[in-house]
N, C-alpha and C positions, 0 to 999 in steps of 0.2 A: 786800670781797674780790672780785677779778675772776674771770672764768670760767676763766682758766688756773690760778689758785691752787686753785679748786674742783676742777678735774680732777686737778691734782697731788696734792691731798689724797685724792681718791678712789682714785688709783692706788697710794698709798703702802701698803707692808706686804706685798705679795705679788708684785710685779714684773709684773703683768698690766696692760697699758695700757688706757685707756678705749677707744681706737680699735680695738685688737685685739678687745676684748670686744664692741664694736659689730658687727664682722664676724662673729664667732662666733654672737652672738644672732640676727643676721639670717639666718644659715645655719640655725639651729635653727627659726626662724619659718617659713622656706620649706619645711622638711621635716616640719612638724607636721601630718601627715595621720594618720588612723586612730584618732581619739578619744583620750581621756586616757591609756589604756594605751600606745598607740603613741607619743604625744607624750612621755610620761615616759620611755619606753625610748630615744627619740632623745636626750633631754637626758642620760640616764645614760651612754649610749655616748659622747657627745661630751665632756661636762663631767667625768665621773669616769674613764672608761677611756682616751679619746683624749687629752684635754688635761690630765688630772690636776689640774684646778683645785680640786676639792673632794673630800673623803674620802667613802667609802661611807657611813659612819655619820652624817656630817653631812647628806648628801643625803637619807638615809632619815628622819632626824629632821625635816627641813624638810617632806618629803613627808607624813609623818604629821600634822603640824599643818595642812597645806593640805587634807588629806582631811577634817579635822574642820570646816573653814570652809564657810560657804555660798559658792557660786560655783564657777567652773571651777578644779579643783585644779591642772591643768597650768600654766595661766597664772599662778596664784598662786605655784606653785613657781618658775617663771622669775623672778617679781618678787622672791621671797624670796632666791634665790641671787644675783641681780643686786645686791640691797641688801647682802647679806653681803660681796660683793666690792668694790663701788664706791659704797656708801652710797645715799642717796636717788636720786641721779642714775642709778646703776646699776640700781636697782629700776624706775625710770620707763622707762629704755631697754629693759631686758629684757622687762618686762611689756607695754610699748607696742608693741614690735616683734613680740611674740608674736601680737597680735591684728590688726596692721595689714594683713597680706596677706588675712586673712579678711574684714575690713571692705570692702576694695576688691573682692574677688571676689564676695562675697554681694551687694553693691550692684549690680555689673554684671549678675549673673544675675537679680536681682530686676527690673531694667529689662526684660530680655529676657522674663521670665515674665509681667510685667504687660502688656507690649505684644503678645506672641505666644503666651501660654499656651493660647489656644483653637485655635491652629493644629494640625492633626492631627500634623504631624511633632514638634512640641514636646511634645504630649500623649503620643505614643508614647515619646519619649525619657524622660519622667518616669515613665511606666508601668514601663519597665524598671528605672529607678533604684529605685523603691519595692521591687521584689522583691529587689534586691541589698541595700538598706538593712536589710530584715527579716533577711536572713541574717547581716549584719554585727552587728546588735544581738544576735542569738542567740549569735553567736560571742563577743561581749563578756561575756555571762553566763557562758559556759564559761571564758573566759580569767580573768576576775576571780575566779570561783569556785575555780579551781585554786589561785590564790594565797592566797585568804582562808579557805577552808573546810578547815582542816587537821585537824580532829577533829570528833567528834559534837556537841559543844556548839556549835561555830560553824555546823555544818550545821543544827542545830535553830534557831538564831537566824535564819538566812537563811530557813528554811521559815516560821517564825512571822511574820517581817516580810512575806513574800509574802502569806500568808493574811489578815493584818489589813488590808493596804493594798488587796488585790484584792477580797476579798469583803465587807469591812466599811468600806472607805473611811476608815481611820484616818489622820489627817494625818501627813505624813512627819516633821515635827519631833518629834512625840511618839515615833515609832518610834526616831529617832536618840537622843533623850535617854534612853529606856528601855534601849536597847542599850549606850550609853555607861556608864550606871550599873551595869548587870550586869557589864560588862567591868572597870570600876574596882574594884568590890567583889571580884570573882573574883581579880583580880591582887593586891589588898591581902591577901587571905586565902591567897595562895600557890598557887592552883590552877594546875597546869601548862598547862591548856587556854588560859589567857590570858597565858602568858609570851610575850614578843616573839620572833618567829621571824626567821631570817635572810632577807634579801631579795636579797642580792647573788649573784654567781656562786658556784655551789656551795652556796648557802644560807648563806653567811657574811655577817655584818653587822659584822665587825671593822673597826676604824679602820685606814686606811692612810695613808702619807705623802701629802701633797698640797701644792700651791702655797699654798693658803689656810691650811693647817695646822689645828690643833685649838685654838689659843688663842682667847680671846674678844677681838675687836677693840674699840677704845674706843667706836666708834659703836654697838656691839651692847649695851652695858651699859644697863639700864633707867634712865630718868630721868623723874621724874614731871612736871616742868615741860615737858620736851620732848614727853612723851606728850599732855599737854593741848593744846599748840600744834598738834601734828600732827593730832590728832583733830579739833580745831576747824576747821582748814583743809580737811580732806577732807570733813567733814560739810557745810561750806559749799558746796564744789564740787558735792557730790552733791544736797543738798536745796534749795538756793536756786532752781535752775531749776524744780523740782517745785512749790514753794510759789508761785513767780511765775506759773506757768501756771494753777494752781488759782485764784489770786486774780484773774487777768485774764480767764479764760474760763469758770470754773466746772467742776464735776465732769462735766457732760454732754459737754464738748468732747472730741474724740478724742485730742488731744495731751495733755490733762490725764489722760485715762484711761490712755494709754500710759505717761506719766511715773509715775503712781501705782501702776499694776499691776506694772510691771517693777521699781519700787523695792521693792515688797513681795516680789517674787520674789527680789530680791538678798539678802533676809534669810532666805529659807527654802530656797534651792537647794542643800541639803546633798547631797554625793555626786556633784556635777557634773551635766552635762546629762541623762544617761540617767535619773538618779533623779528629775528634776522635770518632764521634758518631757510626761509623760502628763497631769499636772495643768495645765500651761500650755496644752496642746492642748485639753483639755476646756473650760477657761475661755475661750480665744480662739474656739473653735468654738461652744460651747453657750450661754455667758453673753453675751459681747460680739458674737458673730456677725461677727467680723473675717475669718475664713476658713472654708472647708469642710474636712471631715476629710482628703480627699485632698490638699488644698493644704498642710496641715500636714506630711504625709508628703513632699510635693514639696520643702518647705523643708528638712526634715531631709536629704533627698537632696542638696540643694545644700551643706549644711554638711559632709556626709560627703565630698564630692568636692573640697572646697577646704581649704587649710591653715588652722589655727587651731582654737580650741575649738568643740565641737559646739553650745555654747550660743549661738554666733553666729546660729543659726536664729532667735533672738529679734529680730534686726535685720530679717529677712524678715517676721516677724509684724508688727512695727511699720510696716514699709514698706507691706504690704498693707492694714493697718488704715487708715492715713492716705490711701492711694490711693483707697479706696472711700468715704471721708468727708473730702474735701479742705478743708472749712471755708472755702470761698471762694477757695482757692488753685488753681493748676493741679494736676491730679492727680499728675503726676510730681514737681513741686516739693514738694507736701505729703508724698508718699511718701518722698522723700529725707530730709526733715526728720523724719518719723516714724521711719524706720529708724535715723538717727543718734541721735535722742533715746532710743530703746530701748537702743542700744548704750551711750550715756553713762551712763544710770542703772543699767545692768547691771554695767558694769566699774569705774566709779569706786569703789564700795564695796570692790572687791577690793584696791585700793591701800591703802585705809583699814585693812583687817584686817591687812595685812602690816606697814605702817609703824608701826602702833600696837602690835600684839601680838607681832611677831617678837622684839623685844629680851627680852621676858619668857619666851617659849618657848625661846629659846636657853639660858636659865637652868635649864630643866627637862630638859635632855638626860640620859637615863639614869633618869628617873622611871618606876618599874614600873607604878604606878597609871594614869598617862597612857597608857602603851603598851598596857595591857590594855583601856582604854576605846576606844582607836583601833582595836584589832583587832576588838573586838565590833561597832563601828560599821561597819567594812568588811564584816563578814559580813552585817549587816542590809542594807547597800546592795546586796548580791548579790540578795537577795529583791526589792528594789525594782526593780532592773534587769530581773529576770524579769517583774515586773508590766508594765513598759514594753514588753517584747518581745511579750507577749501582747496588749496594747492595740494595738500596731502590726499584729500578725498579724490581729486581728479586722477592722481597717479596710483591710487590704491584700488579704486572701484572701476576704472576704465583702462582698457589696454591701449587706447589711442586718444590723443588730443590734437587739436588743430590750433596753431597760433594765429591770433587775429591781430593784425597790425594795420589799422585804418585810422589815421590821425583824427582825433587825439587818442584813440583807444589802443591799448596794447595788453592783451590777456590771452589765456588759453581756454579754448572751448572743447568740451568733451564730445567724442563721437559716441552718440547714444547707443548705436548698435554694437559697440565694443565693451559694453558693461560686463564686468566679471561677477557672475552670479554668486559663486562660492564666497568671494571676498565681501560682497554686499551682505550676504546672510550672516557671515561671521562678524562683520562690523555692527550690524543691527543687534546681534546677540550680545556682543561686548558692551554696547551702549545700554542695552536693557539691564545687564548685570550691574552696571555702574549707577545708572539713574533710577531704576525701579527697585532693585534689590540692595543697593548701597554696598556692594561687595568691594573689598579692598583692591588696590591697584595690582599688587602682586598676584592675588587670586585670579583676577581677570586675565592678566598676562599669561599665567601658567595654564589656565583653561583654554585660552586661545591657541597657545602653542600645541597643547594636546589635541585640540580640534584640527589644527593644520596637519599634524602627523596622521590623525585618523582619516582625514579626507584623502591624503596621499595613499595610505594603505588601501582605501576603498576604490582608488582609481579615479576619484572625482577631479583632482587637480594634477 
């Protein structure tokens, strides 16, 4: 079958051409600022409200599945909807376009950072960025919390998740599994706290007419043989480069470490970037010594200012890791390969989860137990995001922290006399701009950068 027949097959059934979808997904990609909540809101506005391509109920069912998966939920949601509408080609297009602007932007900023990061102007720029990023992360806690914590049970789940991950360093997957089990059992027993709540305008999740409709397309129906073929293909694309690097260079090589570490992260990054970046940062800084704490915050600042998933910061981590251990290559070439390798092993599994699992998930629409599990997991993720915001605050507002390791506790305590007054003032100003004056993210980021430069010119920092 030639490419024209493939495209015609993909277009069949809903009247939305592949070329039109390409233009719309490119628009979504270029507008995908503001982290997962902002990206999901953009997709909802364009795909559900403006284009009426997909119904509210189907959009939310896909979102709930993507929130359960490891990896960036917004990118996986784009892949899922693209696959629903135009089969595998549509999923590749939607998911690939979603990350392409971020790949290009982060790579360009990484070149600038590696070459000029020690120049006072660039340092001042990123000083301001960190203050704004802290305010944005705190705002994410509030935003997600308002949506997820609808009753006392959900608030308690979020609080428990925060306590066990911040004070006791309980692994994130354990928290997710426990929350999911609580939500599933609660929903199966008919507890109203775990009943699915409306997410659409006015709190309604009712189905509405859409171009895709509510019928199950042929390519959506589960097929065991197809599942095996697709799974084998994407596992090969994901794992063969990792195995080849380990076999060729051994585990001590920086490229092998990047491939192995970020492949592991692809399996445990539940809840998106906010939920896992604290662990990634700790490993990259303390175990591998790829970056310093302030450089990790700088990388997150890059990801916040560019379109695409926040998890794109992992490309920056891979870039800097290879830049500092070039393994005989020129530093910039090694850094480029390291960044692209981190991106490959981070996002390839995202396509695997969708193309293998989505046909079965489509069969589960309306399952009360699954909805309860997903609601409880979302509540737990709020506690994890709170943990991340505090980790960022410690490394943004204080020059020194002291690790506390007294069984069963394991956490960082700030040295109060090391508070960074300019960073504290900038963070408060950024938070005021976001919460009090409702300024947009890009406006706050730009203003914080300008303030950082002004403070450097004034000799304050």
